[in-house]
Structures are given as C-alpha cells and as structure tokens.
C-alpha positions as CSV (number, residue, x, y, z in Angstrom):
1,M,106.4,119.3,81.1
2,K,105.2,117.0,83.9
3,L,107.4,114.7,86.0
4,T,105.7,112.3,88.3
5,I,108.0,110.3,90.6
6,R,106.6,107.4,92.7
7,K,108.5,105.7,95.6
8,Y,107.3,102.2,96.0
9,D,109.0,100.9,99.1
10,P,109.1,103.1,102.2
11,A,112.2,101.3,103.4
12,N,114.2,101.6,100.1
13,P,114.9,105.1,98.7
14,T,116.2,103.6,95.4
15,R,112.9,101.9,94.3
16,I,111.2,104.6,92.2
17,H,109.2,104.9,89.0
18,I,109.0,107.9,86.7
19,D,105.5,107.9,85.1
20,E,106.4,109.9,82.0
21,G,108.7,107.4,80.4
22,G,111.4,106.9,83.0
23,C,113.8,109.5,81.7
24,I,114.5,113.2,82.5
25,F,115.3,115.4,79.6
26,S,117.9,118.2,80.1
27,S,117.1,121.7,79.0
28,N,113.6,121.4,80.2
29,S,111.4,122.7,83.0
30,Y,109.2,120.2,84.9
31,D,106.2,120.5,87.1
32,V,107.3,117.8,89.6
33,R,105.1,115.7,91.8
34,V,106.8,113.2,94.2
35,F,104.6,110.6,95.8
36,A,105.9,108.7,98.8
37,D,104.4,107.3,102.0
38,D,107.3,109.1,103.9
39,F,105.3,112.4,103.4
40,R,102.1,111.1,105.1
41,T,103.1,111.7,108.7
42,D,104.6,115.2,108.1
43,T,102.4,117.4,105.8
44,T,104.1,120.7,106.6
45,T,107.8,120.2,106.1
46,K,109.2,121.4,102.8
47,G,111.2,118.9,100.7
48,H,114.1,119.4,98.4
49,L,114.7,117.7,95.1
50,R,118.2,117.6,93.6
51,L,119.7,116.1,90.4
52,L,123.3,115.2,91.1
53,R,126.2,113.8,89.0
54,K,129.9,113.1,89.5
55,A,131.9,115.8,87.7
56,S,134.4,113.1,86.5
57,E,135.1,109.4,87.1
58,E,137.9,110.3,89.6
59,D,135.6,112.5,91.7
60,S,133.8,111.0,94.7
61,E,131.8,114.2,95.3
62,L,128.5,114.7,93.5
63,T,127.8,118.0,91.6
64,E,124.3,119.5,91.8
65,Y,122.9,120.1,88.3
66,A,119.4,121.1,89.2
67,K,117.3,121.5,92.3
68,C,113.8,122.6,93.4
69,L,111.8,123.1,96.6
70,L,108.9,120.7,97.1
71,V,105.9,121.8,99.1
72,A,103.0,119.8,100.4
73,D,100.0,119.2,98.2
74,P,96.9,120.2,100.2
75,Y,94.8,117.5,98.6
76,R,97.2,114.5,98.8
77,R,99.1,113.7,102.0
78,D,101.6,111.5,100.2
79,C,102.6,114.2,97.6
80,R,105.1,117.1,97.4
81,A,105.2,119.4,94.3
82,G,107.6,121.9,92.8
83,T,109.2,123.2,89.6
84,L,112.5,121.7,88.4
85,V,114.6,123.5,85.8
86,V,117.3,121.4,84.2
87,N,119.2,124.0,82.1
88,D,121.5,126.1,84.3
89,L,125.2,126.9,84.1
90,A,126.3,123.4,85.4
91,H,124.3,121.8,82.6
92,A,125.9,124.0,80.0
93,E,129.4,123.1,81.3
94,L,128.5,119.4,81.3
95,W,127.2,119.7,77.7
96,A,130.4,121.5,76.6
97,A,132.6,118.8,78.2
98,L,131.0,115.9,76.5
99,A,132.6,114.5,73.4
100,P,130.5,115.2,70.3
101,E,129.9,111.5,69.6
102,S,128.4,111.0,73.1
103,R,126.0,113.9,72.9
104,R,122.3,113.2,72.9
105,N,122.8,109.9,74.5
106,I,121.2,108.8,77.7
107,D,123.5,109.3,80.7
108,D,122.8,107.0,83.7
109,G,125.4,108.8,85.9
110,F,122.8,111.0,87.5
111,T,121.3,110.6,90.9
112,L,117.9,111.9,91.9
113,E,117.7,112.9,95.6
114,V,114.6,114.0,97.5
115,T,115.0,115.0,101.2
116,L,112.9,116.5,103.9
117,Q,114.1,119.3,106.2
118,A,117.1,120.3,104.1
119,G,118.6,116.9,104.0
120,A,117.8,115.5,107.4
121,S,115.7,112.7,106.0
122,R,116.4,111.1,102.6
123,V,113.2,110.0,100.9
124,V,114.5,109.2,97.4
125,Y,118.1,108.5,96.4
126,A,118.1,106.7,93.1
127,Q,119.9,106.6,89.8
128,V,117.9,108.1,86.9
129,P,118.6,108.3,83.2
130,V,118.9,111.8,81.8
131,M,118.7,112.5,78.0
132,L,121.2,115.2,77.4
133,A,120.5,118.0,74.9
134,P,121.9,121.5,74.4
135,A,120.4,124.4,76.2
136,E,118.4,126.9,74.2
137,G,120.7,129.0,72.0
138,E,123.5,126.4,71.7
C-alpha cells in the first residue's frame, strides 16, 4: 500500500496531511513518501519515521510500534521514501491487550514522528489515527 505524508507548514511539525484517507491501517506494509520543505536543503541525510504510542494512560514514555528508514528521492528534493511495516511484536501485544469491544476501532493515541540525522531534527511530530486489526494468522 502507499502512504503519502505531506507537511504543510515548515515551522509546525504537527500540520500534516495523509493523502490516502488520513488513516494508517495496522497489519500492513506501506511504501511511504514524506514531503516536507525541511528536506530541500539537505538531500543526503537519511531520515527516520517512527509510529509511537503510550503503552498505558499512566505512562509518559512512548513505545515504538513501527519504524523505517527514509532515503532521499533523487528526483524530488522535498521527498524522503521508505517502507513501513506495521505488524511486529509490539503490535501483536497491543492487539492482545485491547478489550474485544474496542478492537477494529480507530485509535487516535498514535504519534507519527519523522526525524533527520537519527533524531537531531524533528520534521514531523503529529497525532495520527490508526485503524487496528489483527496481524495475519490471529
């Protein structure tokens, strides 16, 4: 599946748009493209995309549920691309912990983070809805 993320305001990492409906579906793999003016000045540094969520309401730390490496697109200076897989062990644990009546609902507790240079410069840091679904074989 494709996932196109566009950052609208260079000064505000929370203002993004997801072209393919605005929701990420768990248990999927995505060909990700992130468009941001932040990338125009540095076309060689690799980026990192992470999907984060609090493990519980009491926790202040965010748990990483998916991540991918973003590399420069040679044809678009404002674009980084990579492959995001949202179906690892952390996802299986989250699915198992959810109450049966809340499964398959959209969860707004996820944060999408895109950084350059392994976290030195935050490009995107926004809440995103994730449609939860069981991993294959569940």
